[in-house]
C-alpha positions in Angstrom: 2.1 -35.8 25.1 2.6 -33.3 22.2 5.0 -34.0 19.4 7.4 -31.1 18.4 9.3 -30.7 15.2 12.8 -29.4 15.7 15.6 -28.0 13.6 19.1 -28.0 15.1 22.8 -28.1 14.5 25.1 -31.0 15.3 28.7 -30.6 16.5 29.9 -30.3 12.9 27.5 -27.4 12.3 25.3 -29.5 10.0 21.5 -29.0 10.0 19.5 -31.8 11.5 15.7 -32.2 11.7 13.4 -34.5 13.6 10.6 -34.9 16.0 10.5 -35.2 19.8 7.8 -35.7 22.5 7.7 -33.1 25.3 5.2 -31.5 27.6 5.9 -27.9 26.4 8.3 -26.1 24.0 10.8 -25.4 26.7 11.0 -29.1 27.6 11.3 -29.9 23.8 14.3 -27.6 23.5 15.9 -29.2 26.5 15.3 -32.6 25.0 17.0 -31.6 21.7 20.0 -30.4 23.7 20.2 -33.8 25.5 20.3 -35.4 22.0 23.5 -33.5 21.4 22.0 -30.8 19.1 21.8 -27.1 19.3 18.1 -26.3 18.8 17.4 -23.4 16.4 13.7 -23.9 15.9 11.1 -25.9 17.7 7.5 -26.0 16.5 4.5 -28.2 17.2 2.3 -30.0 14.7 -1.0 -28.1 14.3 -4.2 -30.0 14.4 -6.9 -29.3 11.7 -8.8 -27.3 14.3 -5.8 -25.2 15.2 -5.0 -24.6 11.5 -8.6 -23.5 10.9 -8.5 -21.2 13.9 -5.2 -19.7 12.7 -6.6 -19.1 9.2 -9.6 -17.4 10.8 -7.4 -15.2 12.9 -5.1 -14.4 9.9 -8.2 -13.4 7.9 -9.4 -11.1 10.6 -5.9 -9.5 11.0 -5.6 -8.8 7.3 -7.8 -5.8 7.7 -5.4 -4.2 10.2 -5.3 -0.5 9.2 -2.2 1.7 8.9 -3.3 3.6 12.0 -3.7 0.4 14.0 -0.3 -0.7 12.9 1.1 2.6 14.1 -0.7 2.3 17.4 0.6 -1.2 17.9 4.2 -0.2 17.1 4.1 3.0 19.2 2.6 1.2 22.3 5.2 -1.5 22.0 8.0 1.1 21.8 6.7 3.0 24.8 6.5 -0.1 27.0 9.9 -1.3 25.7 11.5 2.1 26.7 9.9 1.8 30.1 11.7 -1.6 30.6 8.6 -3.7 30.4 9.4 -7.3 29.2 8.0 -8.2 25.8 5.5 -10.8 27.2 4.0 -8.3 29.7 3.8 -5.6 27.0 1.8 -8.0 24.8 -0.4 -8.9 27.7 -1.1 -5.2 28.3 -2.1 -4.7 24.7 -4.1 -7.9 24.6 -6.2 -6.6 27.5 -6.3 -2.8 27.1 -5.7 -1.9 23.5 -8.5 0.2 22.0 -8.8 -1.9 18.8 -10.1 -5.4 18.8 -7.7 -6.3 16.0 -4.7 -5.0 18.0 -5.8 -7.1 21.0 -6.1 -10.2 18.8 -2.7 -9.5 17.2 -1.0 -9.1 20.6 -2.6 -12.4 21.7 -1.3 -14.2 18.7 2.2 -12.9 19.0 2.3 -13.6 22.7 1.2 -17.2 22.3 3.8 -17.9 19.6 6.6 -16.3 21.6 5.6 -18.4 24.7 5.7 -21.4 22.4 9.4 -20.7 21.6 9.4 -18.3 18.6 11.2 -15.0 18.5 9.4 -11.7 18.0 10.8 -11.3 14.5 9.9 -14.9 13.5 6.4 -14.4 14.8 5.9 -11.1 12.9 7.3 -12.8 9.7 4.4 -15.2 9.8 2.0 -12.4 9.0 3.4 -10.7 5.9 0.0 -9.7 4.7 -0.4 -7.6 7.9 3.1 -6.1 8.4 4.7 -6.2 4.9 8.2 -7.3 4.0 9.8 -4.0 4.9 8.4 -4.0 8.4 9.4 -7.6 8.9 12.9 -7.1 7.5 13.6 -4.1 9.8 12.3 -5.8 12.9 14.6 -8.8 12.2 17.5 -6.4 11.7 16.7 -4.6 14.9 16.5 -7.8 16.8 19.7 -9.1 15.5 21.6 -5.9 16.0 20.2 -5.4 19.6 18.7 -2.0 18.7 15.1 -2.8 18.8 14.0 0.4 20.4 15.9 2.5 17.8 14.4 0.3 15.0 10.8 0.7 16.4 11.3 4.5 16.5 12.4 4.5 12.8 9.5 2.2 11.9 7.0 4.7 13.5 8.6 7.5 11.6 8.3 5.4 8.4 4.7 4.6 9.0 3.9 8.2 9.7 5.7 9.1 6.5 3.5 6.5 4.6 0.4 8.0 6.2 1.4 11.5 5.2 2.1 10.5 1.6 -1.2 8.7 1.3 -3.0 11.7 2.8 -1.4 14.1 0.3 -2.4 11.9 -2.6 -5.9 11.4 -1.3 -6.4 15.1 -0.7 -5.3 15.8 -4.3 -7.7 13.2 -5.8 -10.7 13.3 -3.5 -12.2 16.5 -5.0 -12.2 15.4 -8.6 -13.5 12.0 -7.7 -16.4 13.6 -5.8 -17.2 15.9 -8.7 -17.2 13.1 -11.2 -19.5 10.9 -9.0 -21.8 13.9 -8.4 -21.9 14.7 -12.2 -22.9 11.1 -12.9 -25.7 11.2 -10.4 -27.0 14.4 -11.8 -26.9 13.1 -15.4 -28.7 9.9 -14.3 -31.5 11.9 -12.6 -31.9 14.1 -15.7 -32.1 11.2 -18.0 -34.6 9.1 -16.0 -36.8 11.9 -14.6 -36.5 15.2 -16.4 -36.3 14.1 -20.1 -39.4 11.8 -19.9 -41.4 14.8 -18.8 -40.3 16.9 -21.7 -40.8 14.0 -24.2 -44.6 14.5 -24.4 -44.1 18.2 -25.2 -41.5 17.4 -27.8 -43.8 14.8 -29.4 -46.7 17.3 -29.6 -44.6 19.5 -32.0 -44.4 16.7 -34.5 -40.9 17.8 -35.5 -38.0 15.5 -35.8 -35.9 15.8 -32.6 -32.2 16.7 -32.8 -29.9 13.7 -32.4 -28.6 15.0 -29.1 -32.1 15.1 -27.6 -33.1 11.7 -29.1 -30.0 10.1 -27.6 -30.8 11.4 -24.1 -34.4 10.3 -24.4 -33.6 6.8 -25.6 -30.9 6.4 -23.0 -33.3 7.5 -20.2 -35.9 5.1 -21.4 -33.4 2.2 -21.6 -32.2 2.9 -18.0 -35.8 3.0 -16.6 -36.8 -0.1 -18.4 -33.6 -2.1 -17.8 -32.2 -0.5 -14.7 -30.7 -3.8 -13.6 -28.1 -3.5 -16.4 -26.6 -0.4 -14.7 -25.0 -2.2 -11.7 -24.0 -5.0 -14.0 -22.2 -2.5 -16.3 -20.5 -0.8 -13.3 -19.4 -4.1 -11.8 -18.1 -5.2 -15.2 -16.2 -2.0 -15.8 -14.6 -2.2 -12.3 -13.8 -5.8 -12.7 -12.2 -5.1 -16.1 -10.1 -2.2 -14.7 -9.0 -4.4 -11.7 -8.1 -7.2 -14.1 -6.0 -4.9 -16.3 -4.2 -3.7 -13.2 -3.4 -7.2 -12.1 -2.5 -8.6 -15.5 1.3 -8.2 -15.7 1.5 -7.2 -19.4 -1.2 -4.4 -19.1 0.2 -3.4 -15.7 3.6 -2.7 -17.1 2.1 -0.6 -19.9 -0.1 1.4 -17.4 2.9 2.0 -15.2 4.9 3.3 -18.1 2.0 5.5 -19.2 1.6 7.0 -15.7 5.2 8.0 -15.5 5.0 9.8 -18.8 1.9 11.9 -17.9 2.8 15.5 -16.9 2.4 16.2 -13.1 0.7 12.8 -12.5 4.0 11.1 -13.4 5.9 13.5 -11.1 3.4 12.7 -8.3 3.9 9.0 -8.8 7.7 9.3 -9.0 8.2 11.5 -6.0 5.7 9.5 -3.8 7.7 6.4 -4.7 11.1 8.1 -4.1 10.0 9.4 -0.7 9.1 5.9 0.5 12.2 4.3 -1.1 14.6 6.8 0.4 12.9 6.6 3.8 13.2 2.8 4.0 16.8 2.9 2.6 17.8 5.4 5.3 16.1 3.5 8.1 17.6 0.1 7.0 21.1 1.6 6.5 21.2 3.2 9.9 20.0 -0.1 11.4 23.2 -1.6 10.3 21.8 -3.7 7.4 24.2 -4.2 4.4 23.6 -1.8 1.5 22.4 -4.6 -0.9 19.8 -5.8 1.6 18.8 -2.2 2.2 18.2 -1.8 -1.5 16.1 -5.0 -1.5 13.9 -3.7 1.3 13.6 -0.2 -0.2 12.7 -1.6 -3.6 9.7 -3.4 -2.1 8.1 0.0 -1.6 7.9 0.5 -5.4 4.4 -0.4 -6.7 5.4 0.8 -10.2 6.8 -2.2 -12.1 9.0 -0.1 -14.3 10.7 1.7 -11.3 10.9 -1.7 -9.5 12.7 -3.4 -12.4 15.0 -0.5 -12.9 16.2 -0.6 -9.2 16.6 -4.4 -9.4 19.1 -3.9 -12.2 20.9 -1.3 -10.0 21.0 -3.8 -7.1 22.9 -6.2 -9.4 25.4 -3.5 -10.2 25.9 -2.8 -6.5 26.5 -6.5 -6.0 29.1 -6.4 -8.7 31.0 -3.7 -6.9 29.6 -0.4 -8.3 29.0 2.5 -6.0 25.4 3.1 -4.9 25.1 6.5 -6.5 26.4 5.3 -9.8 24.2 2.2 -9.8 21.1 4.4 -9.1 22.2 6.7 -11.9 22.0 3.9 -14.4 18.3 3.6 -13.8 17.6 6.9 -15.3 14.7 7.6 -13.0 16.3 9.3 -10.0 16.6 13.1 -9.9 20.2 14.5 -10.2 19.9 16.2 -6.8 19.3 12.9 -5.1 22.1 11.2 -6.9 24.5 14.0 -6.0 23.5 13.9 -2.3 24.0 10.1 -2.2 27.3 10.4 -3.9 28.4 13.1 -1.5 27.3 10.9 1.4 29.3 8.0 0.1 32.5 10.1 -0.2 32.1 11.8 3.2 31.0 8.8 5.1 27.7 10.5 6.0 25.4 8.5 3.8 22.6 8.2 6.4 22.5 12.0 7.0 22.5 12.8 3.3 19.7 10.3 2.6 17.7 12.0 5.4 18.3 15.4 3.6 17.2 13.7 0.3 14.0 12.6 1.9 13.3 16.2 3.0 14.1 17.5 -0.5 11.7 14.9 -2.1 9.0 15.8 0.5 9.2 19.5 -0.5 8.9 18.5 -4.2 5.9 16.4 -3.4 4.2 19.2 -1.6 4.8 21.5 -4.6 3.5 18.9 -7.1 0.3 18.3 -5.0 -0.3 22.1 -4.8 0.1 22.4 -8.6 -2.2 19.5 -9.3 -4.8 20.9 -6.9 -4.7 24.3 -8.6 -4.9 22.7 -12.0 -7.9 20.5 -11.0 -10.2 23.4 -10.3 -10.4 24.8 -13.8 -10.5 21.3 -15.3 -13.5 20.5 -13.1 -15.2 23.7 -14.1 -14.7 22.9 -17.8 -16.0 19.3 -17.1 -19.1 20.5 -15.2 -19.7 23.2 -17.8 -19.5 20.7 -20.6 -22.1 18.5 -18.9 -24.4 21.4 -18.2 -24.1 22.7 -21.8 -24.8 19.2 -23.2 -27.9 18.7 -21.1 -29.1 22.3 -21.9 -28.7 21.8 -25.6 -30.6 18.5 -25.4 -33.5 20.2 -23.7 -33.7 23.5 -25.5 -32.8 22.7 -29.1 -36.2 21.2 -29.8 -37.9 24.3 -28.4 -35.7 26.6 -30.6 -36.5 24.3 -33.5 -40.3 24.6 -33.0 -40.1 28.4 -32.6 -38.2 28.7 -35.9 -40.8 26.5 -37.7 -43.6 28.8 -36.4 
């Protein structure tokens, strides 16, 4: 017979823990009640095989995409609105979901709910999939009895995240493509074109210009030791990733990004959009303001902005108004602070935060358009510089030989 771990409350309200043998979780809960305790959590000891299987499932689910998370949430909401019980909804997704990862996720959640867990507790076991914000809002919706409303807001939030990522991606995809293409062209020129011209340059007997000599030497090095190229690329990528993960360098990079014109505005407004969206959703779900701020602050990937809001949270805990606490950070636009202050005074904080999100979205669109327009001439200058460099390297020796003749 399986052994279950239980956590319960005695008649004095004290927490008690222990083990009990039972055929299933339901029988285990009943057994805990017969002992005179109110069961709050009943779990079974996992065997090494079960732990290994759970780790394998968790690793597979880590690759759940944003679209799959949106599909899972929207399907769950649709079935919930139709009055379908949670277990039957999960069985439907387990059997008929279009994505294998969604089917696997539905199966895992269903099995754990059948074993005695709540939906929010089950979701909380996969923070790498859902994230702390998603988990916190699901828990708040479950506790407040407004799960449908919370799921609706979560879908809006996920769509908002997808839109923001799409805008940033569209702004950066063109320059990234141009830079990669330029590197490929330069590599082809160095390894195939310059060696052909080298024999002609040598026949003149004249000393080559430094720019031509550098290109020829670099091309010969790449052809002779091509295996160094992937090593260098991997080393550079690893170095950049290490700098981004190292706390000290990450803070400096975050501060630098905020000070760059337009790029800093893009980072700020993208962060503000997510922050205010989560803050509004959490606030309208009935979560206390301090907890709303904790959830919203989790959306900040910029360490400087995150630490600034953490200080603001402490001030709110000490009794300061939300608008005044956010003002002390020095990072929020005056319009946002004014709208939040107005919402506090009028009792319409949720509505004013929604208007703030719309305002930030309009600013974000304007910044993305400005960056896109600015990128085009920069890319032209960049490509022109590369073409000019390669042209000089090829034709300077020819001009030099003509002048000698």
